[in-house]
C-alpha positions as CSV (number, residue, x, y, z in Angstrom):
1,M,146.1,133.9,195.4
2,R,146.2,132.8,199.0
3,R,149.5,134.5,199.5
4,I,148.3,137.6,197.9
5,Q,145.3,137.7,200.1
6,A,147.4,137.0,203.2
7,G,149.6,140.0,202.3
8,N,146.5,142.1,201.8
9,V,145.2,141.4,205.3
10,L,148.6,142.0,206.9
11,S,148.9,145.5,205.3
12,A,145.4,146.3,206.4
13,F,146.2,145.1,209.9
14,G,149.3,147.4,210.0
15,L,147.4,150.4,208.9
16,G,144.6,149.8,211.4
17,F,147.2,149.9,214.1
18,T,148.3,153.5,213.5
19,V,146.1,155.5,211.1
20,P,143.3,156.2,213.6
21,Y,145.9,157.7,216.0
22,L,148.1,159.8,213.7
23,Y,146.5,163.1,214.7
24,L,146.7,162.3,218.4
25,Y,150.3,161.1,218.1
26,V,151.6,164.2,216.3
27,A,149.6,166.9,218.0
28,Q,149.8,165.7,221.6
29,V,152.3,162.9,222.1
30,R,155.0,164.7,220.2
31,N,153.7,168.1,221.2
32,L,154.0,169.5,217.6
33,G,150.6,171.1,217.6
34,A,147.3,170.7,215.7
35,G,148.6,172.6,212.7
36,T,151.4,170.1,212.2
37,A,149.1,167.2,212.8
38,G,146.7,168.6,210.1
39,A,149.8,169.0,207.8
40,V,150.8,165.4,208.4
41,L,147.3,164.1,207.5
42,A,147.4,166.4,204.3
43,V,150.8,165.1,203.3
44,F,149.7,161.5,203.9
45,A,146.9,162.1,201.3
46,M,148.8,164.3,198.9
47,A,151.7,161.8,198.6
48,A,149.2,159.3,197.2
49,L,148.1,161.9,194.5
50,V,151.7,162.4,193.5
51,V,152.7,158.8,193.0
52,L,149.6,157.2,191.7
53,P,149.8,158.8,188.1
54,F,153.2,157.1,187.7
55,T,152.3,153.8,189.4
56,G,150.2,152.2,186.6
57,R,152.9,152.4,183.9
58,A,155.4,151.0,186.3
59,I,153.2,148.1,187.1
60,D,152.6,147.3,183.4
61,R,156.3,147.7,182.5
62,R,157.9,145.8,185.4
63,G,155.0,143.8,186.7
64,P,153.0,144.3,189.9
65,L,155.3,142.2,192.1
66,P,158.4,144.3,192.3
67,V,156.3,147.5,192.6
68,L,154.4,145.9,195.5
69,V,157.7,144.9,197.2
70,G,159.1,148.4,196.7
71,A,156.0,150.0,198.1
72,A,156.0,147.8,201.1
73,L,159.6,148.6,201.9
74,L,158.9,152.4,201.4
75,A,155.8,152.1,203.7
76,A,157.9,150.2,206.3
77,A,160.5,153.0,206.3
78,G,157.8,155.6,206.6
79,A,156.1,153.7,209.5
80,L,159.4,153.3,211.4
81,G,160.4,156.9,210.8
82,M,157.1,158.1,212.1
83,G,157.5,156.3,215.4
84,L,161.0,157.7,215.8
85,A,160.3,161.3,214.6
86,G,160.5,164.1,217.0
87,S,160.6,167.2,214.7
88,V,158.3,168.7,212.1
89,P,160.5,167.9,209.0
90,T,161.0,164.2,210.1
91,V,157.3,163.6,210.9
92,V,156.2,165.2,207.6
93,G,158.9,163.3,205.6
94,S,157.8,160.0,207.2
95,A,154.1,160.7,206.5
96,A,155.1,161.3,202.9
97,L,156.8,157.9,202.7
98,L,154.1,156.1,204.5
99,G,151.3,157.7,202.3
100,A,153.2,157.0,199.1
101,G,154.0,153.4,200.0
102,T,150.4,152.5,201.0
103,A,148.8,154.2,198.0
104,V,151.1,152.2,195.5
105,M,150.1,149.0,197.2
106,Q,146.4,149.3,196.1
107,P,146.8,149.1,192.4
108,A,149.7,146.6,192.6
109,L,147.7,144.2,194.8
110,A,144.6,144.7,192.5
111,T,146.6,143.9,189.4
112,M,148.1,140.7,191.1
113,I,144.6,139.6,191.7
114,V,143.6,140.2,188.2
115,W,146.6,138.2,186.9
116,C,145.9,135.4,189.2
117,S,142.1,135.0,188.7
118,P,140.1,134.2,185.6
119,T,136.9,136.1,184.8
120,A,134.8,133.4,186.5
121,T,136.4,133.7,189.9
122,R,137.4,137.5,189.8
123,T,134.3,138.7,191.5
124,R,134.8,136.4,194.5
125,A,138.5,137.2,194.7
126,F,137.8,141.0,195.0
127,A,135.1,140.3,197.6
128,T,137.5,138.3,199.6
129,Q,140.1,141.1,199.4
130,F,137.6,143.7,200.7
131,F,136.4,141.4,203.5
132,L,140.0,140.8,204.6
133,Q,140.9,144.5,204.3
134,N,138.1,145.4,206.7
135,L,138.7,142.6,209.0
136,G,142.5,143.6,209.2
137,L,141.7,147.3,209.7
138,G,139.1,146.4,212.5
139,V,141.2,144.0,214.4
140,G,144.4,146.2,214.0
141,G,142.4,149.3,215.2
142,L,141.0,147.2,218.2
143,I,144.3,145.9,219.3
144,G,146.1,149.2,218.7
145,G,143.6,151.0,220.9
146,Q,144.4,148.7,223.8
147,L,148.1,149.3,223.4
148,V,148.2,153.1,222.9
149,D,148.8,155.3,225.8
150,E,149.2,159.1,225.5
151,S,151.4,159.3,228.5
152,R,153.9,156.9,227.1
153,P,155.5,157.8,223.7
154,G,157.0,154.3,223.7
155,S,153.7,152.8,223.2
156,F,153.3,154.7,219.9
157,L,156.8,153.6,218.9
158,L,155.6,150.0,219.5
159,L,152.6,150.6,217.3
160,F,154.6,152.1,214.4
161,S,157.2,149.3,214.7
162,I,154.5,146.6,214.4
163,E,153.1,148.4,211.4
164,A,156.6,148.5,209.8
165,A,157.0,144.8,210.5
166,M,153.7,144.0,208.9
167,F,154.8,145.7,205.7
168,L,158.1,143.8,205.8
169,V,156.2,140.6,206.1
170,L,154.1,141.7,203.2
171,A,157.2,142.3,201.1
172,G,158.5,138.8,202.2
173,I,155.3,137.1,201.3
174,A,155.1,138.9,198.0
175,A,158.6,138.0,197.0
176,T,157.7,134.3,197.2
177,V,154.8,134.6,194.8
178,T,155.3,133.4,191.3
179,M,153.1,135.4,189.0
180,P,151.7,133.9,185.7
181,R,153.0,135.5,182.5
182,T,151.0,138.3,181.0
183,P,151.4,140.7,178.1
184,S,153.6,143.8,178.9
185,I,153.5,147.1,177.3
186,G,156.3,146.1,175.0
187,Q,154.0,143.4,173.6
188,A,151.0,145.7,173.3
189,P,149.2,145.9,169.9
190,K,150.5,148.7,167.7
191,D,147.4,150.8,168.0
192,E,147.5,150.8,171.7
193,K,151.2,151.9,171.8
194,S,150.6,154.6,169.3
195,R,147.8,156.2,171.3
196,G,149.8,156.1,174.6
197,G,148.6,155.0,178.0
198,L,146.8,158.1,179.3
199,R,145.3,158.9,175.9
200,A,144.0,155.4,175.5
201,L,142.4,155.4,178.8
202,L,140.8,158.9,178.3
203,G,139.5,157.7,174.9
204,H,137.7,154.7,176.6
205,R,134.4,156.2,177.3
206,A,133.2,153.3,179.4
207,M,136.2,153.7,181.7
208,V,135.8,157.5,181.9
209,Q,132.2,157.0,182.9
210,L,133.3,154.4,185.5
211,C,135.8,156.9,186.9
212,V,133.1,159.6,187.2
213,L,130.8,157.1,188.9
214,G,133.7,156.0,191.2
215,F,134.4,159.6,192.3
216,V,130.7,160.1,193.2
217,L,130.7,156.9,195.1
218,F,133.8,157.6,197.2
219,F,132.8,161.2,197.6
220,A,129.4,160.4,198.9
221,C,130.5,157.6,201.2
222,Y,134.1,157.2,202.4
223,G,134.8,161.0,202.0
224,Q,132.1,161.7,204.7
225,F,132.6,159.0,207.2
226,E,135.1,160.7,209.5
227,S,134.4,164.3,208.5
228,G,131.1,165.6,207.3
229,L,128.9,162.8,208.5
230,A,130.7,162.8,211.9
231,A,130.4,166.6,212.2
232,Y,126.7,166.4,211.3
233,G,126.1,163.6,213.9
234,T,127.6,165.5,216.7
235,E,126.3,169.0,215.8
236,A,122.8,168.3,214.4
237,A,121.9,165.0,216.0
238,G,123.7,165.5,219.3
239,I,125.5,162.1,219.0
240,E,128.1,161.4,221.6
241,P,131.7,160.8,220.4
242,S,131.5,157.3,221.8
243,A,128.4,156.6,219.6
244,L,130.5,157.5,216.5
245,G,132.9,154.7,217.4
246,M,129.9,152.4,217.7
247,A,128.6,153.5,214.3
248,L,132.0,152.8,212.7
249,A,132.1,149.5,214.4
250,A,128.6,148.8,213.0
251,N,129.8,149.6,209.6
252,T,132.7,147.1,209.8
253,A,130.5,144.5,211.3
254,V,127.9,144.8,208.6
255,I,130.7,144.4,205.9
256,V,132.2,141.4,207.6
257,A,128.9,139.6,208.2
258,A,127.2,140.4,205.0
259,Q,130.1,140.2,202.4
260,F,129.6,136.6,201.4
261,L,125.9,136.6,202.0
262,V,125.4,139.2,199.3
263,L,128.0,137.7,197.1
264,R,125.6,135.2,195.6
265,F,123.0,137.9,195.0
266,V,125.7,140.1,193.2
267,E,127.3,137.4,191.1
268,R,124.0,136.5,189.4
269,R,123.0,140.1,188.5
270,R,124.3,142.8,186.2
271,R,127.0,144.8,187.9
272,T,125.6,148.2,186.9
273,R,122.2,147.2,188.3
274,V,123.9,146.2,191.6
275,I,125.7,149.6,191.7
276,A,122.3,151.4,191.0
277,W,120.8,149.5,194.0
278,V,123.6,150.7,196.2
279,G,122.7,154.3,195.2
280,L,119.2,153.7,196.4
281,I,120.4,152.0,199.7
282,W,122.6,155.0,200.4
283,T,119.8,157.3,199.7
284,V,117.8,155.6,202.4
285,A,120.9,155.9,204.6
286,W,121.1,159.7,204.2
287,L,117.4,160.0,204.8
288,I,117.7,158.2,208.1
289,A,120.7,160.4,209.0
290,G,118.5,163.3,208.2
291,Y,115.8,161.9,210.6
292,A,118.6,161.5,213.3
293,G,119.3,165.3,213.0
294,L,115.7,166.6,213.2
295,G,115.7,166.5,217.0
296,H,112.1,165.4,217.3
297,G,112.8,162.0,218.8
298,S,114.7,160.8,221.8
299,Q,118.5,160.8,222.0
300,A,118.4,157.0,222.0
301,M,116.4,157.0,218.7
302,A,118.8,159.5,217.1
303,T,121.8,157.4,218.1
304,A,120.1,154.2,216.8
305,A,119.2,156.0,213.5
306,F,122.8,157.1,213.2
307,I,124.3,153.7,213.7
308,A,121.8,152.3,211.1
309,T,123.1,154.9,208.7
310,Y,126.6,153.6,209.0
311,G,125.3,150.0,208.8
312,L,123.5,150.7,205.5
313,F,126.6,152.3,204.2
314,G,128.5,149.0,205.0
315,L,125.8,146.9,203.2
316,G,126.4,149.1,200.1
317,E,130.2,148.7,200.4
318,A,129.7,144.9,200.6
319,M,127.8,145.0,197.3
320,L,130.3,147.3,195.6
321,S,133.5,145.3,196.4
322,P,132.6,142.4,194.0
323,T,131.5,144.6,191.3
324,V,133.5,147.8,190.8
325,A,137.1,146.6,191.1
326,P,136.5,143.5,188.8
327,L,134.7,145.8,186.3
328,V,137.9,148.0,186.1
329,A,139.9,144.9,185.4
330,D,137.5,143.6,182.7
331,L,137.4,147.1,181.0
332,A,141.3,147.2,180.8
333,P,143.3,146.0,177.8
334,E,145.6,143.2,178.9
335,S,148.7,145.4,178.6
336,M,147.2,148.3,180.7
337,V,145.6,146.6,183.7
338,G,148.1,148.4,186.0
339,Q,147.3,151.7,184.5
340,Y,143.6,151.3,184.7
341,N,143.8,150.1,188.3
342,S,146.1,153.1,189.2
343,A,143.8,155.6,187.4
344,F,140.8,154.3,189.4
345,A,142.9,154.5,192.7
346,L,143.7,158.0,191.9
347,V,140.0,158.8,191.4
348,K,139.3,157.3,194.8
349,Q,142.1,159.4,196.4
350,L,140.8,162.6,194.8
351,A,137.3,161.9,196.2
352,L,138.7,161.2,199.7
353,A,140.7,164.5,199.5
354,V,137.7,166.5,198.2
355,G,135.0,164.9,200.4
356,P,136.2,166.1,203.8
357,A,136.9,169.6,202.5
358,V,133.4,169.9,201.2
359,G,131.4,167.8,203.6
360,G,133.1,168.8,206.8
361,P,131.9,172.5,206.9
362,M,128.5,171.6,205.4
363,G,128.0,168.8,208.0
364,A,128.9,171.1,210.9
365,A,126.8,174.2,209.9
366,L,124.6,173.6,207.0
367,H,122.6,170.6,208.3
368,G,119.6,170.6,205.9
369,P,121.5,171.3,202.8
370,Y,124.1,168.8,203.6
371,I,121.6,166.0,203.8
372,V,119.8,167.2,200.6
373,T,123.1,167.4,198.8
374,F,124.2,163.8,199.6
375,V,120.7,162.4,199.0
376,L,121.0,163.9,195.5
377,F,124.6,162.5,195.1
378,S,123.2,159.0,196.1
379,L,120.5,159.2,193.5
380,G,123.1,160.4,191.0
381,I,124.9,157.1,191.7
382,T,121.9,155.1,190.5
383,V,121.5,157.3,187.3
384,L,125.2,157.1,186.4
385,A,125.3,153.3,187.0
386,L,122.3,152.7,184.7
387,R,123.9,155.0,182.0
388,L,127.2,153.1,182.3
389,G,125.4,149.8,181.7
390,R,124.5,151.0,178.1
391,K,128.3,151.2,177.4
392,L,129.3,147.8,178.5
393,T,129.2,144.5,176.7
394,P,127.2,141.6,178.2
395,A,130.4,140.0,179.3
396,Q,131.6,143.0,181.2
397,D,128.3,143.8,182.8
398,H,127.2,140.2,183.6
399,P,130.2,137.9,183.8
400,Y,128.2,135.2,185.6
401,L,126.5,134.3,182.3
402,V,129.8,134.2,180.6
403,A,131.2,131.8,183.2
404,K,128.2,129.5,182.7
405,S,128.7,129.5,178.9
406,R,132.5,129.2,179.4
407,V,133.1,132.2,177.1
408,V,136.2,134.2,178.2
409,A,135.6,137.9,178.4
410,R,138.1,140.0,176.5
411,H,138.6,143.7,176.1
412,R,137.3,145.1,172.8
413,P,138.0,148.7,171.6
414,E,134.9,150.7,171.5
415,R,135.2,151.4,167.7
416,A,135.1,147.7,167.1
417,V,132.1,147.2,169.3
418,E,130.2,150.1,167.5
419,T,131.2,148.7,164.1
420,A,129.9,145.3,165.1
421,A,126.7,146.9,166.3
């Protein structure tokens, strides 16, 4: 588990080095124009949507370890290619490799954590992963910002080379991990094999509800950070661009500071109730953002309110990390953990693609409707979470009680649960 978490923080560190500067690098340093830079960001996201539907079955058939090593090598090739690229085809192709590789890493790492952690420690393991990811992204972005220089293309080559090296180190660390044995698809029960992976997942109503909830979560939060909410802050609230950087820094700082403080609170409560509380916290965050855009207070008050909005989002994220990802794992049959993790990663990627497309124009021009829309989405998180709680077994929704009673949580098909009821 320590090696997996070390690889996780290294990959996040590498991404933090370059992702914030992709647009600047393509548009200005390589002089390929804003259109090409936008296309590169779109390809980076679309590559994830292409590969994720196939990732889960590969993880369950071959195991997460070879999939992670292959993804890390793919991402390393993409990062190095991006640093050397000087034409539109090469920069777009490198973005596709980098986007595909980093997307596949997510469900592979999540599945490795599931395989290496019992139900009693899984919540803490995923909280640690999220903490290290944010720490790695923050430190990487901070150091990368000190090294980057628009007038020196060589500084960007250094950034992308360091990112490629981090992915190669991740592959090396992963290759040294000995994974515990777990059932493969070939050992799955006959009823699971006959229904097929996607069909079984779509027939699992609790997982479908969790995917819908996940889409709303990511759409209303991550999908707005650097698009709709940033546009709203600068246009409606008059926030300076430098204050946006402070707000994002406050978000990361709250996550890093609060992650293990909220963990005890989260561990002892039903997961769906915690998610419901996140919806209420984010509702308050959007209302504070609405206040920042009213224009009645001073510029300092508007800036402080905007920073507080991002801070509250960070608090909600810290509460979600030990609840949502472990819940996906506990809902999955043993032979389909990779497919469930990949499906949820695909939902997240879809939300991150749709979120900026919807929120960006609204945040820039429709200030009042934008705030109202996402207040309603945040309240919807609370409603969806409480409804999901009715579909879960006590072991899935409150694993802390199971750990105290030393009962191992196991997946039970819905028909069996309903029959028992």
